[in-house]
N, C-alpha and C positions, 0 to 999 in steps of 0.2 A: 263216160264223162270223168275226167281225172282232175285232181286238184293241181292247178298250175302254181309255180312260184309267183308270188305277187310282184308284178312289174309295174312301176309307175309309168304313166304315159307322159309324153311331152306336151307342153302347152303352157300358156301364161297363167300365172297365179291370179285367181280372182278374189276380190274382196268378199269376205264371208259376212253373212248377215243372219241375225237370229230371227226365228219365226215371230211374226207380229201379233199373232192372236193371243189375247189375254182375257181374263175375266172382266167383262165389260158392262156389268149390270148397273145402270144408273137409276132405272125406274122399276116398277114392280108389277108383276102379274100374278095373281093368286087364283089358282084353279082348285076348287074344293070338290071333293067327292066323298061319298059315304058308301061303304060296302056293308050291306045289312042283309044277311041271309040266315043267321042263327039267332034263336030267341035268347033272352036273358037266362031263362031256365036252363037252356042248353049250355050257356057259357058257365053257369054255376055247377054244371054236372061234373062227373068224375073225369079225370084225364084218361089217357089210354090204359086199357086193362093191363097191358104189358109194360107200361112205363114204370121205371124203378128210380127212386131218388139216388143220387150219388152220395155214398157214405164211405168213409175209410173203413178198412177191415177192422173188425172188433168193436165198432161203435154202433149204437142203436140208430136205425134209420129215422130221419126226420119225416114229419108229416108231409105227404105230397101236397104241394100247393096247386089248387085248382080253381081259385077265384079269378074273376076278370082282371084283377090287378096283377096277377102273377102267372099267366099261362106261359110256360116256357116253350121255346121253339127252336127248330133247327132245319137245315135243308141244303140242297144243292144250289148252284148258282142259277140266276134267272135265265129264261129263254132256252133251257135245256129241252123243253117241250112246248108245243103250242098251247096257249091258254084254252083253246077250244076243245082239246082232247080230254075225254072224261075217264075217270077211274072206273074199274069194274064194280059190280054190285057187292062183291066180297070185301071191298075196302082196300084191296091191293092194286098196284099199278097194272093197267091193261095196256102195256107198252107194245109198240110195234117192234119188229126186229131191229130197225134202224135206231130207235130211241134206246132200246136195250143195249145196243152196241156202244152208243155214246156214253151211257151210264157206266158200262163196264170199263171202257177206256179211261174214264175220269177216275173211278175209284181204284184202278190198278196202277195209277201213276206211282213211280218208285222214288221220287225225290224225297230226301230226308227232311222231315219237319222237326226242327230243334226247338224245344220248349225251355224257357227260362222263367221260373215262377218267382213272383214277388216274395213269396214265402220260401226262402232258401233252404229251410229245413224239410220241405216237402219233396216227395219223389215224383218227378214229372212223368214217369212211366207207370205210375199207379193207375189202376182202373178208374180211380176217382177223376182222372184227368184225360180219359180217352173213351170214345164211344164208337163201337163198331157198327151199331145200327141206330136208327132213329128211336126205336123202342127202348134203347138203353138210356135215352135222355128223358128228363122229366117233362115230356111234351104234353101240352093240353090236346085233347081229342080234336078240337077244331083246327089246330095247326097241323096235326098229323093228317087230317082229312084234306087240308089244302095241299100238303106236299104230295100225297098220293094221287090227288086229282091231276097233278102236274107230272105224274109218272116218275117221281123220284123213288129210288130204291134204298140206297144207303149212303152215308156220308162220304165225302171225299177226304183226302188226307188232311187238308187244312181244317175242314169242318169237324172231323172226329177229334182233333186236338183242341181247336179253338172253342167250340160250342160249350163243352162242359165248364170251361173257365169263364166264358161270357155269361152263362146262365146261373152261375153259382151265387149264393147269398151268404154274406152281404156282397153286393156288386163290386168287382175289381176292374180297374182300368186295363186296357189291352192295347199292345202295339203288335200288329200282325202283318207278316210278310209271307207271300206265296207267289208262285209263278202266275202269269196271266192265264185266265181260263181254267182255274182250279177250284172255284167256288167261294171266293172271299165274300162276294156281295151277299149271298144268302146268309152267311154267318152273322153279319151285322144287321141285316134286315130282320131276321128272326129274333135277334136280341131286342130290337126296338119293339117288335110285336109282342114279345114276352113281358116287357116291363110296363106296358101301357095298362092303365086302369080305364076300361072302356065305359065306366059309369061317370067319368069326370071329363067335362068339356073344357079341356085346356091343353096347350102344347106340352107334351110330355117326352117326345122323342124328336130330335132335330138332326137331320143329316145334311151336310153341306158338301158339294162337289164342285170341281173346277169349271165345268161347262154345262150349258143348257142340255145338251144331248145326253150326257151322263146322268144328270138329275132326272130327266124324263124316264130313262131306262131303269133307274133305281126305283122310281115310283111304280113302274109297271110291275116290278118284283114285289113291292109292298102290297099292292092291290091283289095280285094273284095269290100270294102266300097267305094273305089275311082275308081271303074272300068268304070264309065261313065264320068270320068274327064280325063284331059291330064297329070295327075301327073306322075312324074318320081321318081323312088325309087332305093335305093341301100342298100344291106345288107353288113355290115362290120363285118365279122367273120374271125376267125383264118384260115389260110392256106397261100396261096401265092397271090401276085398281080404283074402284069406286071410293070416293072420299067417305071416311068414317067406317069403312068395312074393317071388322076385326077378325083376326085369324084365331080360331078356337079349335081347330082340328088337332087330333091327338098326335099325329105324326106329320111332320113338315119336312119336305125335301126341297132344296133349292141351292142357289149359288150365294156365296158370302156377301157380295155387294147388295143383292136384293134383300137378303135377310136383314142386313144392317139398316137398309132403308125402312123396312117394316118396323124395326125396333125404334128407330128415330121418330117415326110417325105414330108411335104408341099403338100400332096395329098388331104387334106380336109381343106377348108377355113371355119372358124367359124364366120366370120364377119357379115354374112347376116342371122344368126339364129334368128328366131322370136319366136320359141317355143322350150324349152328344157324339155324333159320328163324323169323322173326316174321312171321306173316300179319296183315294189317290193322295194320301196324307203328305208324302214327301213333296209333291208339287204344291199342295196347299200351304205348307209351312215354309217353303223355300222361296217362292216367287214374291217379288216386291208387290205390295198391294194385297194379294191374297193372304200373305202371312200376317200382316197387321190386322186385316179384317177378321181372320180366324182367331187371333189372340183376343181381340175385342169381344167376339162372341163367346169365347171361352170364359172371359172374365165376367160376363153377364149371367152365365149359367150358375146354378147353385153349386157350392163347393162339394156337395154330396153327389153330384152327377157322375155317372159312369162315363169315362172318356174312352172312346174306341177309335184307334187309328189303323187304317188298312192301306196297303199299297203292295205292288210287286217289287218295288225298289225303295231302299232307304240309304242314300249316300251318307258317308260318315259325318259330313258337316250338318246334315239334317237330323241324323240319328240322335245326337246329343240334345238338340232342341226338342225333339219329339219326347225324349225322356222327361224333360222339364214340363212340357205341355201336358203329358199324361204320367204324373209321378207314381212311383210304386206300382208300375204296371206289370202284368204278366206279358211275356214276350214270346213271339213265334218268329223265327228268322231262318233265312236260307244262306248258305255259303255263296260267294260270288260265282263259283263255277257251276252252281246249281240254278242260277237265275235264268239262263237261256233254256227255252223249251226244246227238248230233244226231237219232238215231232215236227219241228220247222226246219226244212232244208234251206240253208242260207247260200245264195248264189250272188255273183256279181257280173256285170257286163261292162267291158272296157270300151267306152265310146271315144271317138276321135276328137270331139269338140262339144261345146255346150249345145250348139244347134243340132248336132247329130243325136243327142239324147232324145229330142222330140221325134226324130225320124225313127229311131229304134222303138220308142214307145208306141208310135202309130202302127209300126209293123207287128207289134205284139198284140194288137187289139183282138185278133181271133183267139189267141190263147187266153187273154184276160177275161174273155166272156165265156170260157168253158164253164166256169162257175161264176163267182163274183170277186172283184178285186178293188183294192184301195190304193191310190197313188198319193204318196206324201211329198209335198213340196214345202219350201221355206216361206214363200211370200204369197199373199192373197192374189196379187196381180198375176203371178205365175199360174196359179190354179185356174183363174178365169181365162187366161190366154190359152192354156192347153185345152180347156173345155170348149172354148169358142172355136178354136181351130179344128179340133177333132170332130165337133158337131158339123162344121161346114164340110168336112170330108165324109159325112154320112154316118159317123159313129155315134152310138147312144151312150153318152157320158153326161155327168153332171158334176158341178163343183160346189164345195161347201167351205165356208170360213166365217170368222166372227163378225165381219162387216155386213153380212146379210141380216135382214130382219128376222126376228124370232119365229114368226109364223112361217116364213119361207124356209128357214132351217128345219123346222118341224116337218114340213111337207117333203123336203129333200130326204131326210132320214127315213121317213115313212116309205117313200118310194124305193129307197135302197133296201130297207129291211124286207119289204114285200116282193122284191125282185123285179120291180118295174124298170129299174135302172141297174145295170150290171157293173158299171165302173164308176167309182166315186173318186174325184180328185180333190184333195183337201190339205189343209195345214195341220198343225199339231192339235187343233181344236178337238179332234176325235181320236187322238193318239192313245188316250187312256180310257180303259174300262169298257169301251163299246163292244157289245156282243152281237155279231151277225154270223150265225153258224155257217151260212153258205159261202163266206169269204174264205177262199183257199189260196189267195195270192196277195202279197203286199209288195209294192214297188217303192223304194226310196229313190225318187227322182232326184232329190237333193238329200245328201247325208245330213242327219240332224246335228245341229250345233247349239250351244247355249248362248246366253245373252252377250257373252264375251267373244263369240266366234270360235270357241273351242269345241272339239268333238264331244258329243253328249251320249254316252253309252246307255244311260238310264232311259232317255227318250227313245233311243233305238230299240231297246227291249220292249218298251210299251208299244211302239209302232208295229213291230213284227208280231207282237202278241195279239194283234187283231185277227190273225189267222192261227191255225192250230189250236182252236178253242176246245175245251172240254175233252182233251185227249185225242182229238182228231189230228190229222197231218196237214201241213201247210207248206207254202213256199214263200220265201222273201227274195227279192232281187234288188241289189244295190247298183245304181248307175254311178260310175266314176268316169272322169274325162280329162283330168289334169293332175299335176303333182299334189295340189292341195286337197282335192276331193279324194284322191287315193290315200293320202296321209290320214285324212279323217277316218276313212274306213279301216285303215290298218290299225290305228289307235284303238278303235272300238273292238276290232278283232283281238288285239292283245289283251284288252281289259277282260273280255269274255273267255279268253283261252280257246277260241274256236276258229278254225280255218274255213274260209268261204270259197266255194267252188266257182271257178271262172267258166262262163258260158260265152262262146264267141257270138258276136252280134249278128253274124251271117249264118248261124246254125240253129235256126228256130225249130227245125224238125226235132232235134234232140231235146230242146226245151219243152216242146209240146208233149213228147213222150213222158217226160218227167212229171209234167202237170197232170196228164191223164192217169198216170200210175198213182199219184197222190189222191186224186178224186176217187179212183176205184177202191183204194184202200180205206 
């Protein structure tokens, strides 16, 4: 398969429309849980015997913090291993060959992580600011135990640079950027777990995310990594809440609209918040509605709160705002050319018309189900139309978007995660942060555009980042059918500095070979 010169197809220019899904929480659903497997005596016990505090060369080491208020933590991203898999009795990971390979792929990623310290006099390459193993970090034994039970071995690139900064005392703000699927989530989840005083029944760590699906996934990570602690958690999602119910869980994860509703109802007190996290921060600060809600939540948190912003992308117009949102922050950034994940093979298919896009997609079904696939469209109606039509043709697909009820969305994601459905047709509602390891193909049925109808390279990166997770390989296919869609793809291509390989719509055998080779590797 060779890279063809990009040739625009003929066809009428269609009106572009932005994806309709936005953060839509108007009411509240609080799901509380308590993970309680370690005694208070255990919590007050010593940290890992191997744990060493970070101290500059030539200075005396500080006392290791091991109280419930300050158990420091670190780890790889969520869903690297099944929660049901247990560690060996020796305390080290009893990983399968597959999970070991995933870990090795993740920690061997070669992209450069550039650190800019708030203290400009400090050396970012000092051992003080880098950890090559979890034992290098001042981890509490309970968090180490949680990590090892999830088969984690050593930090990824982003974690080895971010965690020492996030866990340092006094706490410093952080603006962190790294490619999709490289372990950002665990960095901030373990920061929250590390800052919580488990003897205090109050909201101490708050994480807000742009979608219900991402918030649920983050909470999965919190409960798994903190399962040997006494941490209490609550999910703040759209639905209903009993009148008078107060949220006193130590860690709360939710969407900004719901969190604001809780605050307005005096159901959530922000006065004790120690850590405020914005996941997919560029999206949270950029989008109308989410940005104002995020600012309001920021203003309600104590001025001493540690502000943590993480995303795979930070456009210039958002970056300046982020610096004001999290002032004097340590920063971890990537160059533009490093944003795209090398392990994702980017292809495109030149369709004759809008209607032929569906025919091509339908013909791809056998390939899409070799593993699992996500099909991204712009409009909710398109997602439902494709799902309905493919279902009528006997294909096992399902659609997901923001207009569906919360419980239905939860069931759809559970079915997809557990492999009961192989093909998910969706809008940008899950373009960011969602981890399903079995996804080896992403199809951009519609190229992503922003609210002004312009090509959106950041959303493109987030979309294709649903495959190629944790160092695995993946495939993305872009559908183009006229001058406009071709120009949208071309602009994204130029932004990324990457050429996309053309696959003839009538040569599916070659595409199947590529997909199978990716799965085998």
